[in-house]
N, C-alpha and C positions, 0 to 999 in steps of 0.2 A: 923633692927637686923642682926649680921652677919650670914652668910651661907643661908638666906631667900631668896626665888625665887619672882621676880616681875611676874605675871602672867598677861597675855593679854588678853582682853574680847572676848570671842568665842561666837559662836552663838550657842543658846540652842538645844543640840542635841536629834533627833529625836530617838525613840526606833523603828518605822517603819523599815521595812524590805522587800526585795524583791519586788514584784510587786505593793504593796503599797507603797512602797516611792517611786518608780518610777512613779505611777500616780501620785504623787505629787509634783514631779519634773519635770513631761512633762506640767504640769498644769500651774505650774509655771512661767516655761518657755515661753510658749504661752501669759500668762498674763504680763509678762516682755516684751516680744516683741509689745504686744500693746500698751504698756505704755510709754515706752522709745525708740522704733524703735530698728531696728537690730545694730545701730552702738552703741546704749547706754547698750545693753545686755552683762552683765559680769557674770561669772561663781559666783562670789562673789554677786551680785544680785539676781540671781536664788537661789542659795542655802539659803540667807537670808529669800524670799518670801517663801521657801519651807519648811524653820524651819530645815535645816539641817545641816551638815558641806560641806564645797567646796570639801573635801577630797571624799565625796560619789558622786560627781560629775565628777571629775578627773579620777575616778577608774574606769568609765564606758565611757566616753566619752573625747577623747584628746583635743577636742576645741570645743568652743561654736557654731561652724558652724555643727558638729557632731552633739550635742547636740539639736538646733534648727529643724536640718531635722529630726532627731527620732523623736521629739515631733509632727512635722507637719505628719510624716507618722503614727503615733499612732492614730490621730482623722481621718484620712482619710480611706476610704472604700479599701478595698483589690484590686487588680487590676482583680482577676478572678471573683470579683463580676458583673463586667461587660461584661459577656461574656454568656447571657440566651439564651437558644434555639428557635426554630421557625421560622418564613420566617424573609428574611433578615430586611423587614421591620418593623417586631414586633421586632427583634434584634436591630437595631438602635433607636427605640422609646425607650425601655427599656434602653440602655445604656443613652440615654440622659436624660431619665428622672432619674436615678441613679445620673448623673452628676447636674443636677439640684435640686436634694433633697439634695445632699451634702451641694450645695452653699446655701442651705435656711437655714443648721442648722441641718438636719435631722439626720446628721450622725455625730454631735458634730464636725461641721468644726470651724477651728479657727477665720472665721470672714473677713469681707471686709479689716479692717484695717491692720491684720497681713499678708494676702494674698499681702495686695501693698507693705509692707516691703520687704515680699520676693522677687518680681518682680524686687524692685528698687535695689536689691543689686545684681553686677554681679555674684559673686562667689556663693550666695546662688540660684539664680535663675538657673543658668548652673547646678548645683546639683539638684536642685528640676525637672528640667527638664528630667533629666537622670534617675533619681529615680523614679520619680513619675509620669510625663506627657508621657514621651515614652514606657515604658510598657504595659499605657492603649491604647493609639493610635496602638499600635501593635496587641492588643486583636481587635481591631474593624477592623484592617486591615485582621487579621485573618477570622474573621467573613465574609467580603465581599469577599476573596479569596474560600473559602468556598462556598458561593452563586454561585460565578463564575463558580466553578468544577460544580455546581448540573446545570448549565445553566439556571439559576434565574436573573442573570443580565450578562450585558456583560463585560467579563474580558478586562483590558487595562491598560496601564502604569499610568492613571490617577487616580487609585484606593487609591493610598495612600495617594494622595492630596484631594479626594472626603472623605477620611476617616477623615481628620482634619477639615473639612469644620462646621460639625456639631458641633463639640465641642468649634470651633473658635466662633459659633455664639451664644451658649449659656454663653460663657465666656463674648462676647462683649455686651448681652445684661445684664450681672450681673456688669459690669465695668460702664456700660452707667446710670444704673437705682438704681443699689444697689440691686437689687432682680433677680432671675433666671427666664427664662422665664414659663409660665404657661404650663399645659399640650396641653392647645389648640393649643399654639404659638409652641410645641415643634412637634406636629402633622403637622403645617404647614412648619416646617422645612425639616422634613423628606419627605413629601407627594410632595410639591412643589418645592423643590430644591435637595433633595439627591437623591429620585427616579428619577426623571427625568435624572439626571446626570449619576447615575447607569445604565439606561436602555441605554444608548450609542444614536448614532444619528438614527433616524427612517428611 
């Protein structure tokens, strides 16, 4: 018929708005990442899984890298949560316990398959390290420097390296076994490795 327009099929538009829509998009993003890998993730695929329009994604995120990172950040604990008070031993044990709980899924962690995808992609891994890992390591370092200022531990140039040792062992256990260290293992890491290192030469 003259003057008629052919309409292209569209994704059913969701009536969700604001945080409700964002939660659906974040959930769909992590599901897509686990299902098809980072290379397979597209804005179209996420929009379809979230049952919304592609424009709703591009209004918030200029690229899929930004979307994936925001989705990961949404389900990971805030960095300020790993700065408990108390003795340096208690601080370290609490910090590693929070990390282990996150890996175990207690904080809606995206899962091992998703994290492997993150580590596999250089661009995503670099951004994840800058926005997620480094702020948390800085908090651990600050805790150690405060303890050194109190005279509780020996200050030294090795503090930044020691600050990375505990998290590295937690992540290594998770990658090798699929499970984070149990509470007793975390205590062993703190008591037999970290605290002797922080005490310095006798």
